[in-house]
Biopython code that builds the backbone (N, CA, C, O; Angstrom):
import numpy as np
from Bio.PDB.StructureBuilder import StructureBuilder

atoms = [
    (1, "MET", "N", (5.980, 29.368, -8.529)),
    (1, "MET", "CA", (5.854, 28.725, -7.237)),
    (1, "MET", "C", (7.116, 27.941, -6.887)),
    (1, "MET", "O", (7.097, 27.060, -6.028)),
    (2, "ALA", "N", (8.203, 28.272, -7.561)),
    (2, "ALA", "CA", (9.458, 27.549, -7.344)),
    (2, "ALA", "C", (9.972, 27.779, -5.926)),
    (2, "ALA", "O", (9.899, 28.887, -5.395)),
    (3, "ASN", "N", (10.484, 26.729, -5.337)),
    (3, "ASN", "CA", (11.005, 26.771, -3.980)),
    (3, "ASN", "C", (12.442, 26.258, -4.036)),
    (3, "ASN", "O", (12.670, 25.117, -4.438)),
    (4, "ASN", "N", (13.389, 27.060, -3.651)),
    (4, "ASN", "CA", (14.791, 26.660, -3.724)),
    (4, "ASN", "C", (15.356, 26.330, -2.353)),
    (4, "ASN", "O", (16.503, 26.666, -2.059)),
    (5, "ASP", "N", (14.555, 25.666, -1.500)),
    (5, "ASP", "CA", (15.027, 25.257, -0.180)),
    (5, "ASP", "C", (15.747, 23.909, -0.227)),
    (5, "ASP", "O", (15.979, 23.299, 0.817)),
    (6, "PHE", "N", (16.098, 23.442, -1.412)),
    (6, "PHE", "CA", (16.783, 22.165, -1.539)),
    (6, "PHE", "C", (17.980, 22.339, -2.464)),
    (6, "PHE", "O", (18.038, 23.280, -3.255)),
    (7, "ASP", "N", (18.921, 21.429, -2.354)),
    (7, "ASP", "CA", (20.139, 21.461, -3.172)),
    (7, "ASP", "C", (19.962, 20.468, -4.317)),
    (7, "ASP", "O", (19.940, 19.258, -4.092)),
    (8, "ILE", "N", (19.837, 20.970, -5.536)),
    (8, "ILE", "CA", (19.588, 20.116, -6.690)),
    (8, "ILE", "C", (20.744, 19.154, -6.928)),
    (8, "ILE", "O", (20.525, 18.049, -7.424)),
    (9, "HIS", "N", (21.976, 19.547, -6.586)),
    (9, "HIS", "CA", (23.133, 18.656, -6.745)),
    (9, "HIS", "C", (23.012, 17.474, -5.792)),
    (9, "HIS", "O", (23.334, 16.345, -6.162)),
    (10, "TYR", "N", (22.551, 17.724, -4.573)),
    (10, "TYR", "CA", (22.374, 16.656, -3.587)),
    (10, "TYR", "C", (21.284, 15.689, -4.051)),
    (10, "TYR", "O", (21.446, 14.474, -3.938)),
    (11, "VAL", "N", (20.176, 16.219, -4.570)),
    (11, "VAL", "CA", (19.083, 15.378, -5.044)),
    (11, "VAL", "C", (19.551, 14.535, -6.232)),
    (11, "VAL", "O", (19.237, 13.347, -6.303)),
    (12, "ALA", "N", (20.288, 15.125, -7.152)),
    (12, "ALA", "CA", (20.802, 14.388, -8.311)),
    (12, "ALA", "C", (21.777, 13.303, -7.867)),
    (12, "ALA", "O", (21.783, 12.209, -8.430)),
    (13, "ASN", "N", (22.598, 13.595, -6.866)),
    (13, "ASN", "CA", (23.529, 12.601, -6.346)),
    (13, "ASN", "C", (22.768, 11.436, -5.715)),
    (13, "ASN", "O", (23.146, 10.281, -5.914)),
    (14, "LEU", "N", (21.714, 11.713, -4.964)),
    (14, "LEU", "CA", (20.910, 10.646, -4.369)),
    (14, "LEU", "C", (20.282, 9.765, -5.446)),
    (14, "LEU", "O", (20.186, 8.548, -5.284)),
    (15, "ALA", "N", (19.857, 10.385, -6.541)),
    (15, "ALA", "CA", (19.228, 9.650, -7.633)),
    (15, "ALA", "C", (20.259, 9.002, -8.544)),
    (15, "ALA", "O", (19.895, 8.264, -9.459)),
    (16, "ARG", "N", (21.532, 9.264, -8.307)),
    (16, "ARG", "CA", (22.622, 8.720, -9.111)),
    (16, "ARG", "C", (22.465, 9.089, -10.591)),
    (16, "ARG", "O", (22.601, 8.244, -11.476)),
    (17, "ILE", "N", (22.175, 10.378, -10.835)),
    (17, "ILE", "CA", (22.057, 10.853, -12.207)),
    (17, "ILE", "C", (22.974, 12.052, -12.408)),
    (17, "ILE", "O", (23.196, 12.846, -11.495)),
    (18, "ALA", "N", (23.496, 12.164, -13.610)),
    (18, "ALA", "CA", (24.329, 13.311, -13.978)),
    (18, "ALA", "C", (23.460, 14.263, -14.786)),
    (18, "ALA", "O", (22.796, 13.854, -15.738)),
    (19, "LEU", "N", (23.467, 15.523, -14.403)),
    (19, "LEU", "CA", (22.620, 16.514, -15.065)),
    (19, "LEU", "C", (23.468, 17.617, -15.689)),
    (19, "LEU", "O", (24.474, 18.047, -15.125)),
    (20, "SER", "N", (23.040, 18.057, -16.853)),
    (20, "SER", "CA", (23.672, 19.230, -17.465)),
    (20, "SER", "C", (23.121, 20.469, -16.751)),
    (20, "SER", "O", (22.109, 20.368, -16.058)),
    (21, "PRO", "N", (23.754, 21.623, -16.901)),
    (21, "PRO", "CA", (23.238, 22.835, -16.248)),
    (21, "PRO", "C", (21.794, 23.162, -16.659)),
    (21, "PRO", "O", (21.008, 23.635, -15.837)),
    (22, "GLU", "N", (21.447, 22.911, -17.927)),
    (22, "GLU", "CA", (20.058, 23.169, -18.368)),
    (22, "GLU", "C", (19.089, 22.221, -17.675)),
    (22, "GLU", "O", (18.008, 22.623, -17.244)),
    (23, "GLN", "N", (19.492, 20.950, -17.574)),
    (23, "GLN", "CA", (18.639, 19.971, -16.899)),
    (23, "GLN", "C", (18.497, 20.303, -15.418)),
    (23, "GLN", "O", (17.421, 20.143, -14.841)),
    (24, "GLU", "N", (19.594, 20.770, -14.800)),
    (24, "GLU", "CA", (19.533, 21.152, -13.386)),
    (24, "GLU", "C", (18.529, 22.277, -13.175)),
    (24, "GLU", "O", (17.736, 22.241, -12.234)),
    (25, "ALA", "N", (18.566, 23.263, -14.043)),
    (25, "ALA", "CA", (17.649, 24.401, -13.905)),
    (25, "ALA", "C", (16.201, 23.946, -14.080)),
    (25, "ALA", "O", (15.321, 24.336, -13.312)),
    (26, "ARG", "N", (15.962, 23.114, -15.103)),
    (26, "ARG", "CA", (14.599, 22.643, -15.348)),
    (26, "ARG", "C", (14.104, 21.762, -14.200)),
    (26, "ARG", "O", (12.972, 21.918, -13.743)),
    (27, "LEU", "N", (14.964, 20.820, -13.722)),
    (27, "LEU", "CA", (14.578, 19.935, -12.633)),
    (27, "LEU", "C", (14.367, 20.708, -11.333)),
    (27, "LEU", "O", (13.459, 20.390, -10.565)),
    (28, "ALA", "N", (15.199, 21.721, -11.082)),
    (28, "ALA", "CA", (15.038, 22.533, -9.877)),
    (28, "ALA", "C", (13.687, 23.239, -9.897)),
    (28, "ALA", "O", (13.008, 23.312, -8.873)),
    (29, "ALA", "N", (13.296, 23.758, -11.055)),
    (29, "ALA", "CA", (11.994, 24.429, -11.156)),
    (29, "ALA", "C", (10.851, 23.433, -10.949)),
    (29, "ALA", "O", (9.878, 23.736, -10.259)),
    (30, "GLN", "N", (10.971, 22.246, -11.546)),
    (30, "GLN", "CA", (9.920, 21.240, -11.412)),
    (30, "GLN", "C", (9.799, 20.743, -9.969)),
    (30, "GLN", "O", (8.693, 20.610, -9.445)),
    (31, "LEU", "N", (10.937, 20.471, -9.335)),
    (31, "LEU", "CA", (10.892, 20.025, -7.937)),
    (31, "LEU", "C", (10.371, 21.136, -7.028)),
    (31, "LEU", "O", (9.664, 20.873, -6.055)),
    (32, "GLY", "N", (10.722, 22.357, -7.348)),
    (32, "GLY", "CA", (10.207, 23.489, -6.576)),
    (32, "GLY", "C", (8.691, 23.580, -6.686)),
    (32, "GLY", "O", (8.012, 23.843, -5.693)),
    (33, "ASP", "N", (8.153, 23.363, -7.888)),
    (33, "ASP", "CA", (6.699, 23.367, -8.065)),
    (33, "ASP", "C", (6.044, 22.248, -7.269)),
    (33, "ASP", "O", (5.009, 22.450, -6.636)),
    (34, "ILE", "N", (6.653, 21.065, -7.305)),
    (34, "ILE", "CA", (6.103, 19.925, -6.556)),
    (34, "ILE", "C", (6.086, 20.235, -5.065)),
    (34, "ILE", "O", (5.089, 19.986, -4.386)),
    (35, "LEU", "N", (7.194, 20.780, -4.554)),
    (35, "LEU", "CA", (7.242, 21.119, -3.129)),
    (35, "LEU", "C", (6.235, 22.211, -2.783)),
    (35, "LEU", "O", (5.697, 22.235, -1.676)),
    (36, "GLY", "N", (5.983, 23.107, -3.720)),
    (36, "GLY", "CA", (4.965, 24.138, -3.504)),
    (36, "GLY", "C", (3.576, 23.531, -3.370)),
    (36, "GLY", "O", (2.788, 23.957, -2.525)),
    (37, "TYR", "N", (3.272, 22.530, -4.207)),
    (37, "TYR", "CA", (1.977, 21.853, -4.112)),
    (37, "TYR", "C", (1.860, 21.085, -2.790)),
    (37, "TYR", "O", (0.788, 21.047, -2.187)),
    (38, "VAL", "N", (2.946, 20.483, -2.349)),
    (38, "VAL", "CA", (2.921, 19.775, -1.066)),
    (38, "VAL", "C", (2.677, 20.767, 0.068)),
    (38, "VAL", "O", (1.918, 20.478, 0.993)),
    (39, "LYS", "N", (3.311, 21.926, 0.000)),
    (39, "LYS", "CA", (3.063, 22.969, 1.012)),
    (39, "LYS", "C", (1.591, 23.346, 1.034)),
    (39, "LYS", "O", (1.007, 23.543, 2.099)),
    (40, "LYS", "N", (0.995, 23.445, -0.153)),
    (40, "LYS", "CA", (-0.414, 23.802, -0.252)),
    (40, "LYS", "C", (-1.285, 22.713, 0.385)),
    (40, "LYS", "O", (-2.291, 23.020, 1.025)),
    (41, "LEU", "N", (-0.904, 21.455, 0.213)),
    (41, "LEU", "CA", (-1.658, 20.349, 0.821)),
    (41, "LEU", "C", (-1.579, 20.382, 2.340)),
    (41, "LEU", "O", (-2.506, 19.945, 3.021)),
    (42, "GLU", "N", (-0.476, 20.900, 2.874)),
    (42, "GLU", "CA", (-0.318, 20.990, 4.328)),
    (42, "GLU", "C", (-1.334, 21.950, 4.945)),
    (42, "GLU", "O", (-1.570, 21.900, 6.152)),
    (43, "GLU", "N", (-1.932, 22.812, 4.145)),
    (43, "GLU", "CA", (-2.910, 23.771, 4.652)),
    (43, "GLU", "C", (-4.288, 23.142, 4.864)),
    (43, "GLU", "O", (-5.141, 23.736, 5.523)),
    (44, "LEU", "N", (-4.513, 21.953, 4.317)),
    (44, "LEU", "CA", (-5.816, 21.306, 4.442)),
    (44, "LEU", "C", (-6.084, 20.884, 5.878)),
    (44, "LEU", "O", (-5.175, 20.467, 6.596)),
    (45, "ASP", "N", (-7.349, 20.998, 6.290)),
    (45, "ASP", "CA", (-7.769, 20.538, 7.609)),
    (45, "ASP", "C", (-8.155, 19.072, 7.501)),
    (45, "ASP", "O", (-9.149, 18.735, 6.857)),
    (46, "VAL", "N", (-7.381, 18.206, 8.124)),
    (46, "VAL", "CA", (-7.638, 16.776, 8.047)),
    (46, "VAL", "C", (-8.054, 16.194, 9.397)),
    (46, "VAL", "O", (-7.930, 14.990, 9.621)),
    (47, "THR", "N", (-8.539, 17.037, 10.281)),
    (47, "THR", "CA", (-9.008, 16.516, 11.564)),
    (47, "THR", "C", (-10.210, 15.620, 11.309)),
    (47, "THR", "O", (-11.103, 15.969, 10.537)),
    (48, "GLY", "N", (-10.226, 14.490, 11.946)),
    (48, "GLY", "CA", (-11.318, 13.537, 11.778)),
    (48, "GLY", "C", (-11.150, 12.615, 10.582)),
    (48, "GLY", "O", (-11.997, 11.752, 10.350)),
    (49, "VAL", "N", (-10.083, 12.777, 9.824)),
    (49, "VAL", "CA", (-9.831, 11.897, 8.685)),
    (49, "VAL", "C", (-8.845, 10.827, 9.138)),
    (49, "VAL", "O", (-7.733, 11.128, 9.572)),
    (50, "GLU", "N", (-9.277, 9.569, 9.029)),
    (50, "GLU", "CA", (-8.406, 8.479, 9.456)),
    (50, "GLU", "C", (-7.294, 8.260, 8.444)),
    (50, "GLU", "O", (-7.529, 8.339, 7.238)),
    (51, "PRO", "N", (-6.077, 7.985, 8.924)),
    (51, "PRO", "CA", (-5.003, 7.681, 7.987)),
    (51, "PRO", "C", (-5.296, 6.366, 7.270)),
    (51, "PRO", "O", (-5.891, 5.453, 7.843)),
    (52, "MET", "N", (-4.869, 6.282, 6.011)),
    (52, "MET", "CA", (-5.095, 5.042, 5.273)),
    (52, "MET", "C", (-3.895, 4.756, 4.389)),
    (52, "MET", "O", (-3.152, 5.660, 4.007)),
    (53, "ALA", "N", (-3.721, 3.487, 4.073)),
    (53, "ALA", "CA", (-2.631, 3.085, 3.203)),
    (53, "ALA", "C", (-3.086, 2.990, 1.756)),
    (53, "ALA", "O", (-2.273, 3.123, 0.841)),
    (54, "HIS", "N", (-4.380, 2.760, 1.538)),
    (54, "HIS", "CA", (-4.922, 2.615, 0.188)),
    (54, "HIS", "C", (-6.204, 3.424, 0.068)),
    (54, "HIS", "O", (-6.881, 3.697, 1.060)),
    (55, "ALA", "N", (-6.520, 3.798, -1.147)),
    (55, "ALA", "CA", (-7.735, 4.581, -1.379)),
    (55, "ALA", "C", (-8.990, 3.734, -1.197)),
    (55, "ALA", "O", (-10.049, 4.258, -0.851)),
    (56, "VAL", "N", (-8.878, 2.445, -1.425)),
    (56, "VAL", "CA", (-10.013, 1.535, -1.233)),
    (56, "VAL", "C", (-9.596, 0.474, -0.226)),
    (56, "VAL", "O", (-8.425, 0.098, -0.173)),
    (57, "PRO", "N", (-10.537, -0.009, 0.571)),
    (57, "PRO", "CA", (-10.158, -1.021, 1.564)),
    (57, "PRO", "C", (-9.722, -2.325, 0.888)),
    (57, "PRO", "O", (-10.370, -2.802, -0.044)),
    (58, "LEU", "N", (-8.630, -2.884, 1.365)),
    (58, "LEU", "CA", (-8.116, -4.135, 0.831)),
    (58, "LEU", "C", (-8.048, -5.166, 1.938)),
    (58, "LEU", "O", (-7.812, -4.837, 3.101)),
    (59, "ALA", "N", (-8.257, -6.409, 1.567)),
    (59, "ALA", "CA", (-8.123, -7.503, 2.529)),
    (59, "ALA", "C", (-7.426, -8.650, 1.835)),
    (59, "ALA", "O", (-7.781, -9.016, 0.714)),
    (60, "ASN", "N", (-6.433, -9.219, 2.497)),
    (60, "ASN", "CA", (-5.751, -10.378, 1.942)),
    (60, "ASN", "C", (-6.631, -11.601, 2.079)),
    (60, "ASN", "O", (-7.237, -11.834, 3.124)),
    (61, "VAL", "N", (-6.693, -12.368, 1.026)),
    (61, "VAL", "CA", (-7.442, -13.618, 1.064)),
    (61, "VAL", "C", (-6.419, -14.721, 1.286)),
    (61, "VAL", "O", (-5.686, -15.097, 0.372)),
    (62, "LEU", "N", (-6.378, -15.227, 2.493)),
    (62, "LEU", "CA", (-5.407, -16.249, 2.852)),
    (62, "LEU", "C", (-6.118, -17.507, 3.304)),
    (62, "LEU", "O", (-7.174, -17.455, 3.935)),
    (63, "ARG", "N", (-5.523, -18.626, 2.973)),
    (63, "ARG", "CA", (-6.086, -19.875, 3.468)),
    (63, "ARG", "C", (-5.550, -20.116, 4.880)),
    (63, "ARG", "O", (-4.541, -19.535, 5.278)),
    (64, "THR", "N", (-6.210, -20.947, 5.604)),
    (64, "THR", "CA", (-5.743, -21.253, 6.954)),
    (64, "THR", "C", (-4.454, -22.067, 6.854)),
    (64, "THR", "O", (-4.277, -22.861, 5.930)),
    (65, "ASP", "N", (-3.583, -21.863, 7.793)),
    (65, "ASP", "CA", (-2.298, -22.546, 7.818)),
    (65, "ASP", "C", (-2.470, -23.878, 8.533)),
    (65, "ASP", "O", (-2.416, -23.952, 9.760)),
    (66, "GLU", "N", (-2.677, -24.931, 7.744)),
    (66, "GLU", "CA", (-2.898, -26.261, 8.313)),
    (66, "GLU", "C", (-1.863, -27.229, 7.765)),
    (66, "GLU", "O", (-1.465, -27.140, 6.603)),
    (67, "VAL", "N", (-1.438, -28.140, 8.602)),
    (67, "VAL", "CA", (-0.509, -29.171, 8.167)),
    (67, "VAL", "C", (-1.269, -30.149, 7.288)),
    (67, "VAL", "O", (-2.325, -30.652, 7.672)),
    (68, "GLN", "N", (-0.725, -30.415, 6.103)),
    (68, "GLN", "CA", (-1.348, -31.354, 5.178)),
    (68, "GLN", "C", (-0.304, -32.361, 4.738)),
    (68, "GLN", "O", (0.890, -32.065, 4.760)),
    (69, "PRO", "N", (-0.730, -33.525, 4.347)),
    (69, "PRO", "CA", (0.250, -34.520, 3.906)),
    (69, "PRO", "C", (0.923, -34.077, 2.605)),
    (69, "PRO", "O", (0.297, -33.461, 1.743)),
    (70, "SER", "N", (2.206, -34.405, 2.487)),
    (70, "SER", "CA", (2.941, -34.074, 1.275)),
    (70, "SER", "C", (3.413, -35.366, 0.621)),
    (70, "SER", "O", (3.192, -36.459, 1.143)),
    (71, "ILE", "N", (4.061, -35.224, -0.521)),
    (71, "ILE", "CA", (4.526, -36.426, -1.202)),
    (71, "ILE", "C", (5.721, -37.003, -0.456)),
    (71, "ILE", "O", (6.477, -36.259, 0.169)),
    (72, "PRO", "N", (5.898, -38.294, -0.512)),
    (72, "PRO", "CA", (7.043, -38.900, 0.180)),
    (72, "PRO", "C", (8.361, -38.489, -0.475)),
    (72, "PRO", "O", (8.397, -38.135, -1.653)),
    (73, "GLN", "N", (9.426, -38.541, 0.293)),
    (73, "GLN", "CA", (10.740, -38.130, -0.181)),
    (73, "GLN", "C", (11.161, -38.923, -1.407)),
    (73, "GLN", "O", (11.727, -38.355, -2.342)),
    (74, "GLU", "N", (10.900, -40.211, -1.421)),
    (74, "GLU", "CA", (11.293, -41.047, -2.547)),
    (74, "GLU", "C", (10.593, -40.593, -3.831)),
    (74, "GLU", "O", (11.206, -40.581, -4.898)),
    (75, "ALA", "N", (9.325, -40.222, -3.734)),
    (75, "ALA", "CA", (8.582, -39.769, -4.906)),
    (75, "ALA", "C", (9.123, -38.426, -5.399)),
    (75, "ALA", "O", (9.192, -38.191, -6.606)),
    (76, "ALA", "N", (9.507, -37.546, -4.471)),
    (76, "ALA", "CA", (10.049, -36.246, -4.853)),
    (76, "ALA", "C", (11.391, -36.405, -5.562)),
    (76, "ALA", "O", (11.689, -35.662, -6.497)),
    (77, "LEU", "N", (12.185, -37.349, -5.135)),
    (77, "LEU", "CA", (13.510, -37.550, -5.715)),
    (77, "LEU", "C", (13.505, -38.512, -6.906)),
    (77, "LEU", "O", (14.548, -38.724, -7.523)),
    (78, "ALA", "N", (12.357, -39.094, -7.239)),
    (78, "ALA", "CA", (12.290, -40.120, -8.278)),
    (78, "ALA", "C", (12.803, -39.627, -9.626)),
    (78, "ALA", "O", (13.481, -40.386, -10.319)),
    (79, "ASN", "N", (12.517, -38.413, -10.023)),
    (79, "ASN", "CA", (12.937, -37.900, -11.322)),
    (79, "ASN", "C", (14.153, -36.977, -11.241)),
    (79, "ASN", "O", (14.491, -36.319, -12.224)),
    (80, "ALA", "N", (14.802, -36.921, -10.101)),
    (80, "ALA", "CA", (15.975, -36.057, -9.947)),
    (80, "ALA", "C", (17.134, -36.622, -10.766)),
    (80, "ALA", "O", (17.415, -37.818, -10.685)),
    (81, "PRO", "N", (17.810, -35.785, -11.550)),
    (81, "PRO", "CA", (18.954, -36.281, -12.313)),
    (81, "PRO", "C", (20.075, -36.802, -11.407)),
    (81, "PRO", "O", (20.716, -37.808, -11.711)),
    (82, "LYS", "N", (20.298, -36.100, -10.288)),
    (82, "LYS", "CA", (21.302, -36.535, -9.307)),
    (82, "LYS", "C", (20.724, -36.366, -7.909)),
    (82, "LYS", "O", (19.996, -35.417, -7.620)),
    (83, "GLN", "N", (21.071, -37.311, -7.060)),
    (83, "GLN", "CA", (20.656, -37.214, -5.661)),
    (83, "GLN", "C", (21.711, -37.870, -4.791)),
    (83, "GLN", "O", (22.426, -38.775, -5.222)),
    (84, "ALA", "N", (21.792, -37.392, -3.554)),
    (84, "ALA", "CA", (22.733, -37.963, -2.590)),
    (84, "ALA", "C", (22.181, -37.738, -1.195)),
    (84, "ALA", "O", (21.757, -36.631, -0.866)),
    (85, "ASN", "N", (22.183, -38.760, -0.389)),
    (85, "ASN", "CA", (21.722, -38.696, 1.009)),
    (85, "ASN", "C", (20.311, -38.126, 1.120)),
    (85, "ASN", "O", (20.017, -37.384, 2.057)),
    (86, "GLY", "N", (19.452, -38.458, 0.187)),
    (86, "GLY", "CA", (18.074, -38.001, 0.243)),
    (86, "GLY", "C", (17.892, -36.543, -0.144)),
    (86, "GLY", "O", (16.871, -35.941, 0.188)),
    (87, "LEU", "N", (18.877, -35.956, -0.849)),
    (87, "LEU", "CA", (18.811, -34.552, -1.254)),
    (87, "LEU", "C", (19.043, -34.435, -2.754)),
    (87, "LEU", "O", (19.656, -35.312, -3.363)),
    (88, "PHE", "N", (18.548, -33.339, -3.354)),
    (88, "PHE", "CA", (18.839, -33.037, -4.743)),
    (88, "PHE", "C", (20.284, -32.568, -4.845)),
    (88, "PHE", "O", (20.740, -31.796, -4.002)),
    (89, "VAL", "N", (21.012, -33.022, -5.864)),
    (89, "VAL", "CA", (22.362, -32.538, -6.128)),
    (89, "VAL", "C", (22.257, -31.610, -7.332)),
    (89, "VAL", "O", (21.783, -32.005, -8.397)),
    (90, "VAL", "N", (22.708, -30.364, -7.146)),
    (90, "VAL", "CA", (22.627, -29.358, -8.207)),
    (90, "VAL", "C", (24.016, -28.819, -8.477)),
    (90, "VAL", "O", (24.898, -28.925, -7.624)),
    (91, "PRO", "N", (24.228, -28.236, -9.665)),
    (91, "PRO", "CA", (25.556, -27.680, -9.949)),
    (91, "PRO", "C", (25.870, -26.498, -9.038)),
    (91, "PRO", "O", (24.986, -25.737, -8.645)),
    (92, "LYS", "N", (27.140, -26.368, -8.718)),
    (92, "LYS", "CA", (27.590, -25.248, -7.900)),
    (92, "LYS", "C", (27.538, -23.979, -8.733)),
    (92, "LYS", "O", (28.056, -23.945, -9.849)),
    (93, "ILE", "N", (26.901, -22.910, -8.187)),
    (93, "ILE", "CA", (26.803, -21.662, -8.938)),
    (93, "ILE", "C", (27.587, -20.541, -8.294)),
    (93, "ILE", "O", (27.767, -19.492, -8.913)),
    (94, "VAL", "N", (28.056, -20.721, -7.083)),
    (94, "VAL", "CA", (28.835, -19.704, -6.384)),
    (94, "VAL", "C", (30.299, -20.123, -6.436)),
    (94, "VAL", "O", (30.642, -21.255, -6.095)),
    (95, "GLU", "N", (31.146, -19.216, -6.860)),
    (95, "GLU", "CA", (32.572, -19.539, -6.931)),
    (95, "GLU", "C", (33.310, -19.023, -5.742)),
    (95, "GLU", "O", (34.523, -19.208, -5.641)),
]
sb = StructureBuilder()
sb.init_structure("model")
sb.init_model(0)
sb.init_chain("A")
sb.init_seg("    ")
for serial, (resi, resn, name, xyz) in enumerate(atoms, 1):
    if name == "N":
        sb.init_residue(resn, " ", resi, " ")
    sb.init_atom(name, np.array(xyz, "f"), 0.0, 1.0, " ", f" {name:<3s}", serial, name[0])
structure = sb.get_structure()
């Protein structure tokens, strides 16, 4: 069921992999089989089937976005090793 409608060198370049000639032949056959199975799936009648992103329904559990009191600035900076102008002072990491 191998399908050679693709360029194995182009696919290997996209994947940033170097292939030996034996690996190219084996990968070309495997990708051809995969594309053959996809072609077979295209024959299915999916009218009336809703598109979905997941096999089971998912829902995010989120809390409501409400403003809540936070700790005061002085308390946040109380244990800071260094501070200046009400901000944390950290070592420079970008040169």
